[in-house]
C-alpha positions in Angstrom: -16.7 7.0 13.4 -19.8 5.7 15.2 -18.0 2.9 17.0 -15.4 2.4 14.3 -11.9 1.6 15.6 -9.4 4.0 14.0 -5.7 4.6 14.4 -5.9 8.4 14.6 -2.9 10.7 13.8 -0.4 8.1 15.0 3.1 9.5 14.8 5.2 7.5 12.3 6.3 4.8 12.8 4.8 3.8 16.2 1.3 2.3 15.8 -1.5 2.5 18.4 -1.1 -0.1 21.2 -2.6 -3.5 20.5 -5.5 -4.1 22.9 -5.1 -6.9 25.4 -8.5 -6.5 27.1 -10.7 -9.5 27.7 -11.9 -10.8 24.3 -9.3 -8.8 22.4 -6.2 -10.0 20.6 -3.6 -12.0 22.4 -0.5 -13.6 21.0 -0.8 -17.2 20.0 0.5 -19.4 17.2 -2.2 -20.5 14.8 -2.2 -24.1 13.7 -3.3 -22.9 10.3 -0.3 -20.6 9.8 1.1 -21.0 6.3 4.6 -20.2 5.2 5.2 -19.1 1.6 8.6 -20.6 0.6 9.8 -18.7 -2.5 13.1 -20.7 -2.3 11.6 -23.9 -3.7 12.3 -25.1 -7.2 8.7 -24.0 -8.1 8.7 -20.7 -6.2 4.9 -20.1 -6.1 2.4 -21.0 -3.5 -1.1 -21.7 -4.9 -2.4 -23.0 -1.6 -1.8 -20.4 1.1 -3.9 -20.7 4.2 -6.3 -23.0 2.5 -9.6 -24.0 4.1 -8.8 -22.7 7.6 -7.2 -19.3 7.6 -5.9 -18.0 10.9 -8.0 -15.6 13.0 -6.6 -12.1 12.5 -7.5 -11.0 16.1 -7.7 -7.4 15.0 -7.7 -4.9 17.9 -10.9 -4.5 19.9 -12.5 -7.5 18.1 -12.7 -5.7 14.8 -14.4 -7.6 12.1 -12.3 -6.0 9.4 -9.1 -4.0 9.0 -9.5 -1.3 6.4 -6.3 0.2 5.0 -6.1 3.1 2.5 -3.0 3.6 0.4 -2.2 6.9 -1.3 0.3 6.5 -4.1 2.5 9.6 -4.5 4.3 9.3 -7.9 4.0 12.7 -9.5 7.5 13.9 -10.4 9.1 10.5 -10.4 7.4 9.1 -13.6 9.0 8.4 -17.0 10.1 11.7 -18.4 13.0 13.0 -20.6 13.8 15.5 -17.9 14.4 12.6 -15.6 16.8 11.0 -18.1 14.3 8.6 -19.6 14.0 7.7 -23.3 10.4 8.8 -23.5 7.3 10.2 -21.8 5.0 8.3 -19.3 2.2 6.2 -20.7 0.6 4.6 -17.6 -2.4 5.7 -15.4 -3.5 9.0 -16.9 -6.6 10.5 -18.4 -5.5 9.4 -21.9 -6.2 5.9 -23.3 -3.1 4.1 -24.6 -0.9 7.3 -25.2 2.3 7.1 -27.1 5.7 7.5 -25.5 7.4 10.5 -27.1 11.2 11.1 -27.0 10.5 14.6 -25.8 8.3 16.4 -23.3 4.6 15.3 -23.5 3.1 18.5 -22.1 -0.4 17.1 -21.8 0.9 14.2 -19.7 2.9 16.6 -17.6 -0.3 18.5 -16.8 -2.2 15.3 -15.9 0.5 14.3 -13.4 0.9 17.8 -12.1 -2.8 17.9 -11.2 -2.1 15.2 -8.7 0.6 17.0 -6.9 -0.9 20.5 -7.2 -4.6 19.9 -6.4 -5.6 16.2 -6.1 -3.4 15.2 -3.2 -4.7 18.0 -1.0 -8.3 17.1 -1.8 -7.7 13.5 -0.7 -5.8 14.5 2.4 -8.5 16.9 3.5 -11.0 14.0 3.6 -8.8 12.0 5.9 -7.9 14.9 8.1 -11.5 15.9 8.5 -12.4 12.4 9.7 -9.2 12.0 11.7 -8.3 8.8 9.8 -4.8 7.5 9.0 -3.4 6.1 5.7 -0.2 4.8 4.3 1.6 6.7 1.6 3.5 4.7 -1.1 6.0 7.5 -1.7 8.3 7.7 -4.7 11.6 9.2 -3.4 12.2 11.5 -6.4 8.6 12.7 -6.3 8.7 13.5 -2.5 12.0 15.4 -3.0 10.2 17.7 -5.4 7.5 18.5 -3.0 8.9 18.9 0.6 5.8 20.8 1.8 3.6 17.8 1.0 6.1 15.4 2.5 6.1 17.4 5.7 2.3 17.3 5.7 2.2 13.5 5.5 4.4 13.4 8.6 2.5 16.1 10.5 -0.8 14.2 9.9 0.6 11.0 11.2 0.4 9.1 7.9 3.0 6.3 7.3 5.4 6.8 4.4 6.4 3.5 2.9 9.0 3.5 0.1 7.7 3.2 -3.4 11.1 3.3 -4.9 13.2 6.1 -6.3 11.4 6.2 -9.6 7.9 5.4 -10.9 9.0 3.3 -13.8 8.8 -0.3 -14.8 11.7 -2.4 -13.5 11.0 -5.6 -15.4 13.9 -5.0 -17.8 16.0 -2.7 -15.6 19.4 -4.3 -14.7 19.9 -5.4 -11.1 22.6 -2.9 -10.3 20.3 0.0 -11.3 17.4 -1.4 -9.4 19.5 -1.9 -6.3 20.8 1.7 -6.6 17.3 3.1 -7.0 16.3 1.3 -3.9 19.1 2.9 -2.0 18.3 6.4 -3.4 14.6 6.1 -2.6 15.2 5.0 0.9 17.8 7.7 1.4 15.6 10.5 0.1 12.7 9.6 2.3 14.9 9.2 5.4 16.5 12.5 4.8 13.2 14.3 4.2 11.4 12.8 7.2 14.1 11.8 9.7 12.8 8.3 9.7 13.6 5.3 7.5 10.6 3.7 5.8 9.6 0.4 7.2 7.4 -0.8 4.3 8.2 -1.4 0.7 6.2 -1.4 -2.5 7.6 -1.1 -6.0 4.4 -1.9 -8.0 6.1 -2.1 -11.5 8.5 -4.6 -10.1 11.0 -7.2 -11.5 11.7 -10.9 -10.7 14.6 -9.6 -8.6 12.7 -7.0 -6.5 11.8 -9.2 -3.5 15.4 -10.5 -3.2 16.7 -7.0 -3.3 14.3 -5.9 -0.6 15.5 -8.8 1.6 19.1 -7.8 0.8 18.4 -4.2 1.9 16.8 -5.5 5.1 15.1 -3.8 8.0 11.6 -3.7 6.5 8.6 -4.7 8.7 6.6 -5.6 5.6 6.7 -5.9 1.8 3.5 -5.2 -0.2 4.5 -6.3 -3.7 1.8 -9.0 -3.7 -1.9 -9.2 -4.5 -2.9 -12.8 -3.7 -4.5 -12.9 -0.3 -6.9 -11.1 2.1 -4.5 -11.6 5.1 -0.8 -11.0 5.8 1.5 -14.0 5.7 5.2 -14.9 6.1 7.4 -15.6 3.1 10.9 -17.2 3.1 13.1 -15.2 0.7 16.6 -16.2 -0.5 19.0 -13.3 -0.4 21.8 -12.7 -2.9 24.3 -14.2 -0.5 22.3 -17.5 -0.3 20.9 -17.0 3.2 17.2 -17.3 3.7 15.3 -14.5 5.5 11.6 -14.3 6.7 9.7 -11.4 5.3 6.1 -10.4 6.3 3.9 -9.8 3.3 1.0 -7.4 3.7 -0.9 -7.8 0.4 -2.0 -4.9 -1.7 -4.8 -4.5 -4.2 -5.4 -3.8 -7.9 -9.1 -4.3 -7.8 -10.2 -1.9 -5.0 -8.0 0.7 -6.7 -8.7 3.9 -8.5 -6.3 2.9 -11.2 -9.3 1.3 -12.9 -10.5 4.8 -13.8 -7.5 4.7 -16.3 -8.1 1.2 -17.7 -10.6 0.3 -20.5 -12.3 -2.4 -18.3 -12.5 0.0 -15.3 -14.7 2.8 -14.0 -16.0 5.7 -16.0 -17.3 7.7 -13.0 -17.6 7.6 -9.2 -20.7 5.4 -8.8 -19.3 2.1 -9.9 -16.1 2.6 -7.9 -18.0 3.4 -4.8 -20.3 0.4 -5.4 -17.3 -1.9 -5.8 -15.7 -0.7 -2.6 -19.0 -1.0 -0.8 -19.6 -4.6 -2.0 -16.0 -5.6 -1.1 -16.4 -4.1 2.4 -19.8 -5.7 2.9 -18.7 -9.1 1.9 -15.6 -9.1 4.1 -17.5 -7.5 7.0 -20.0 -10.4 6.8 -17.2 -12.9 6.9 -15.5 -11.0 9.7 -17.5 -12.3 12.7 -15.8 -15.7 12.3 -12.8 -15.0 10.0 -11.7 -11.3 9.9 -9.8 -10.1 6.9 -8.2 -6.9 5.7 -9.4 -4.6 2.9 -6.9 -2.5 1.0 -7.9 0.5 -1.1 -5.5 2.1 -3.5 -5.7 5.8 -4.4 -3.7 8.0 -6.8 -3.6 11.8 -6.4 -4.1 12.5 -10.2 -7.0 10.0 -10.4 -9.2 10.0 -7.3 -8.2 13.5 -6.5 -10.4 14.8 -9.4 -13.7 16.5 -8.2 -15.9 14.1 -10.1 -14.3 11.0 -8.5 -13.6 12.1 -4.9 -17.3 11.5 -4.1 -16.7 7.8 -4.3 -14.2 8.1 -1.4 -16.5 10.3 0.6 -19.5 8.0 0.2 -17.4 5.0 1.1 -16.0 6.6 4.2 -19.5 7.5 5.2 -20.5 3.9 4.6 -17.9 2.3 6.8 -18.5 4.9 9.5 -22.0 3.4 10.0 -20.5 0.1 11.1 -18.9 -0.8 14.4 -15.9 -3.1 14.9 -14.0 -1.6 11.9 -10.2 -0.9 12.3 -9.0 1.8 10.0 -5.2 1.7 10.1 -1.9 2.0 8.4 -0.1 -0.9 6.8 2.6 -0.6 9.4 0.0 -1.1 12.1 -1.2 -4.3 10.4 2.3 -5.6 10.1 3.2 -5.0 13.8 -0.1 -6.5 14.9 0.5 -9.6 12.8 4.0 -10.0 14.1 2.5 -9.9 17.6 -0.3 -12.4 17.2 1.1 -14.6 14.4 4.9 -14.4 14.7 7.2 -16.1 12.2 7.7 -19.8 12.9 10.1 -21.7 10.7 9.1 -24.8 8.9 5.3 -24.3 9.2 
């Protein structure tokens, strides 16, 4: 990629080695390191790193870490065939569709486009350019498409767990949410031979982060949208103990979901322009304060022919810049743990 640093076809879950050459990243504790304490009486942190964020020290002095997420949800959405009360309503080609207590055949087709055609179109772009991505994989959806799951692994993409179902957990009882976490993790582990090391629910509940900490063993949690850098969070588990969890923030703005929202994009041009503007702003900041840029993709949305050009043009744009690290979320998490390890009471 014309000088671009890329983690290419890394076999999950091992990331490429972190450079320790002169001028590259070396472990050190940043005096600006912030700790998000979600165990406090007011469990929000509106301050974060503040005026002086830590230097990310991305590998090979990269000015920006660019991370693509492919959400794979088709076959795990709300559906009467899955035991749900009604059909899916979210992130489709239809504006504000009703939920029917029966099959919604048009919605079926919209979702099936993602798994039948769209996903392969997106994967071909990354394979052609030898670039890695992270898959947010819904366990039930991956179970229904073993050929695709095998392709994700073969191409070196990370599969993070996106739950067992693609449903809203806000009003789901805790026992069911916990069981769905177990089922999702088990399905992906069985399909790939490796347990997922990242978590993202998306349509989460106030309990989700605690349940993730209870499950344990995750290198990062991505159910957060409030920063341009990873950070450590203290999470109180169900048994009362407190555990550190690395948060690798995700995005809802640099996300093709806005093709399905009324205030979003109607065609590829504005999406490309928004991605380009976001990259350019962070790249300019990156000489002194490198950040990360996340881009969210959905097979049934960006995988359409009239939208894929936004991705192609954006990949061409970043290829014209040097000191760009294109990587998986797991790579970012492991890098951050090396250069900014968890330090209690900071």
